[in-house]
C-alpha positions as CSV (number, residue, x, y, z in Angstrom):
1,M,23.7,2.8,-22.5
2,S,20.7,0.4,-22.2
3,A,17.5,1.1,-20.5
4,T,16.7,-0.3,-17.1
5,P,15.0,-3.7,-17.3
6,A,11.5,-4.0,-15.8
7,S,12.7,-6.5,-13.3
8,D,15.3,-4.1,-12.0
9,L,12.7,-1.3,-11.7
10,L,10.7,-3.7,-9.5
11,R,13.7,-4.7,-7.5
12,S,14.5,-1.0,-6.8
13,E,10.9,-0.4,-5.7
14,H,11.3,-3.4,-3.4
15,R,14.2,-1.8,-1.7
16,L,12.1,1.3,-1.0
17,V,9.3,-0.8,0.4
18,E,11.7,-2.6,2.6
19,M,12.8,0.7,4.1
20,Q,9.2,1.5,4.9
21,I,8.6,-1.9,6.5
22,D,11.8,-1.4,8.6
23,D,10.3,1.9,9.7
24,L,7.0,0.1,10.7
25,L,8.9,-2.6,12.6
26,N,11.0,-0.1,14.4
27,S,7.8,1.8,15.4
28,V,6.4,-1.3,17.1
29,K,9.5,-2.9,18.5
30,H,11.1,0.3,19.8
31,P,8.2,2.7,20.4
32,A,9.1,6.3,21.1
33,G,6.2,8.5,21.9
34,D,2.8,7.9,20.3
35,I,3.0,4.4,18.8
36,V,-0.4,4.8,17.0
37,S,0.8,7.9,15.1
38,D,4.1,6.2,14.3
39,V,2.4,3.1,12.9
40,R,0.0,5.3,11.0
41,R,2.9,7.3,9.4
42,A,4.8,4.1,8.5
43,L,1.7,2.4,7.1
44,S,1.0,5.5,5.0
45,G,4.5,5.2,3.5
46,I,4.0,1.5,2.8
47,Q,0.7,2.2,1.1
48,R,2.1,5.0,-1.1
49,L,4.7,2.6,-2.4
50,S,3.0,-0.8,-2.4
51,Q,-0.3,0.0,-4.2
52,P,1.3,1.4,-7.3
53,H,3.9,-1.3,-7.2
54,F,1.3,-4.0,-7.1
55,Q,-0.5,-2.4,-10.0
56,K,2.7,-2.4,-12.1
57,E,3.2,-6.1,-11.3
58,E,-0.4,-7.1,-11.8
59,N,-1.1,-5.1,-15.0
60,V,2.3,-5.2,-16.7
61,L,4.7,-7.9,-15.6
62,Y,2.4,-10.7,-14.5
63,P,0.4,-10.8,-17.7
64,S,3.5,-11.0,-19.8
65,L,4.6,-14.2,-18.0
66,R,1.3,-15.8,-16.9
67,S,1.1,-18.3,-19.7
68,Q,4.6,-19.5,-18.9
69,L,4.3,-19.5,-15.1
70,P,0.6,-19.9,-14.2
71,E,1.1,-21.6,-10.8
72,L,3.8,-19.2,-9.6
73,L,1.8,-16.1,-10.6
74,S,-1.3,-17.5,-9.0
75,Q,0.7,-17.9,-5.8
76,L,2.0,-14.3,-6.1
77,D,-1.6,-13.0,-6.8
78,E,-2.7,-14.7,-3.6
79,Q,0.2,-13.1,-1.7
80,H,-0.9,-9.6,-3.0
81,E,-4.4,-10.3,-1.7
82,Y,-3.1,-11.4,1.7
83,V,-1.0,-8.3,2.0
84,R,-4.0,-6.2,1.2
85,E,-6.1,-8.1,3.7
86,V,-3.6,-7.6,6.5
87,E,-3.2,-3.9,5.6
88,R,-7.0,-3.5,5.8
89,H,-7.1,-5.1,9.2
90,L,-4.3,-2.7,10.4
91,V,-6.1,0.3,8.9
92,E,-9.4,-0.7,10.6
93,L,-7.6,-1.2,13.9
94,I,-5.9,2.2,13.7
95,E,-9.2,3.9,12.9
96,S,-10.9,2.2,15.9
97,I,-8.3,3.5,18.4
98,E,-9.4,6.6,20.2
99,G,-6.8,8.2,22.3
100,R,-4.3,5.8,23.8
101,P,-4.6,2.2,22.9
102,D,-5.7,-0.2,25.6
103,E,-3.7,-3.4,26.2
104,R,-5.6,-5.5,23.7
105,Q,-5.4,-2.8,21.0
106,L,-1.7,-2.3,21.6
107,A,-1.1,-6.1,21.3
108,E,-3.1,-6.2,18.0
109,L,-1.4,-3.1,16.7
110,I,2.0,-4.8,17.2
111,R,0.8,-8.2,15.9
112,F,-0.8,-6.8,12.7
113,S,2.2,-4.5,12.1
114,I,4.6,-7.4,12.4
115,E,2.4,-9.6,10.3
116,L,2.2,-7.0,7.5
117,C,6.0,-6.6,7.5
118,D,6.4,-10.4,7.4
119,V,4.0,-11.0,4.5
120,I,5.5,-8.2,2.5
121,Q,9.1,-9.4,3.0
122,H,8.1,-13.0,2.3
123,H,6.4,-11.8,-1.0
124,I,9.5,-9.7,-2.0
125,V,11.8,-12.8,-1.4
126,D,9.5,-15.1,-3.4
127,E,9.2,-12.6,-6.2
128,E,12.9,-11.9,-6.5
129,D,14.1,-15.4,-6.0
130,Q,11.5,-16.9,-8.4
131,L,9.6,-14.6,-10.7
132,L,12.2,-11.8,-11.3
133,R,15.0,-14.4,-11.8
134,L,12.9,-16.2,-14.3
135,A,11.9,-13.0,-16.0
136,D,15.6,-12.1,-16.4
137,A,16.2,-15.5,-18.0
138,R,13.1,-15.7,-20.2
139,L,12.5,-12.1,-21.3
140,S,14.7,-10.5,-23.9
141,Q,16.3,-7.0,-23.2
142,E,13.8,-5.6,-25.7
143,E,10.9,-7.2,-23.8
144,Q,12.2,-6.0,-20.5
145,T,12.7,-2.5,-21.8
146,S,9.1,-2.5,-23.3
147,L,7.7,-3.7,-20.0
148,A,9.6,-1.0,-18.1
149,A,8.2,1.7,-20.4
150,K,4.7,0.4,-19.9
151,M,5.3,0.5,-16.1
152,K,6.5,4.1,-16.4
153,E,3.5,5.0,-18.6
154,L,1.2,3.5,-16.0
155,E,2.5,5.6,-13.1
156,P,0.4,8.7,-13.8
157,L,-2.7,6.6,-14.5
158,I,-2.5,4.6,-11.3
159,C,-3.9,7.4,-9.2
160,T,-7.1,7.3,-11.2
161,T,-7.8,3.6,-10.7
162,G,-10.2,2.4,-8.0
163,A,-7.6,0.5,-5.9
164,A,-5.1,3.4,-5.9
165,V,-7.8,5.9,-5.1
166,D,-9.1,3.7,-2.3
167,A,-5.5,3.3,-1.0
168,E,-5.1,7.1,-1.1
169,R,-8.4,7.6,0.7
170,R,-7.2,5.3,3.5
171,T,-3.8,7.0,3.6
172,V,-5.6,10.4,3.9
173,N,-7.9,9.0,6.6
174,L,-4.9,7.8,8.5
175,R,-3.2,11.1,8.2
176,A,-6.3,12.9,9.5
177,K,-6.4,11.0,12.7
């Protein structure tokens, strides 16, 4: 039995992220109760998955293919930054809401939530249709297995990096509200 390729590990993580963005979309499209708490909970789930996932991509897969696919990887790097930017805006908005959101806050909460879901889904589609398809074609089974092992080794270390610690702080701050 062969080991799971790195590209398949990332695809499986994409499915988990998609479940979380579906939860966020459901929270704003069909609010039931406290929409701010529901968005906070869904966003925390996205953060717990996306930050380590981005680190695996940026520190393991992307470097292995950057020389072969510089333009594509530059585009995917920019998408990661845009996801982080929209996420920061949503976090700041949630932190600014005291009590029930007013009309403007509610509209922004819905808009930023939908924007975050859209940019993440767009990124997943780009990555799977382009990068992971090319990785499957260009990387040998041995290279894929080696990258998957590096990703798994990175998992316990991710929580000690600045980005992951910052993401966890924001997640904790969101839970505390």
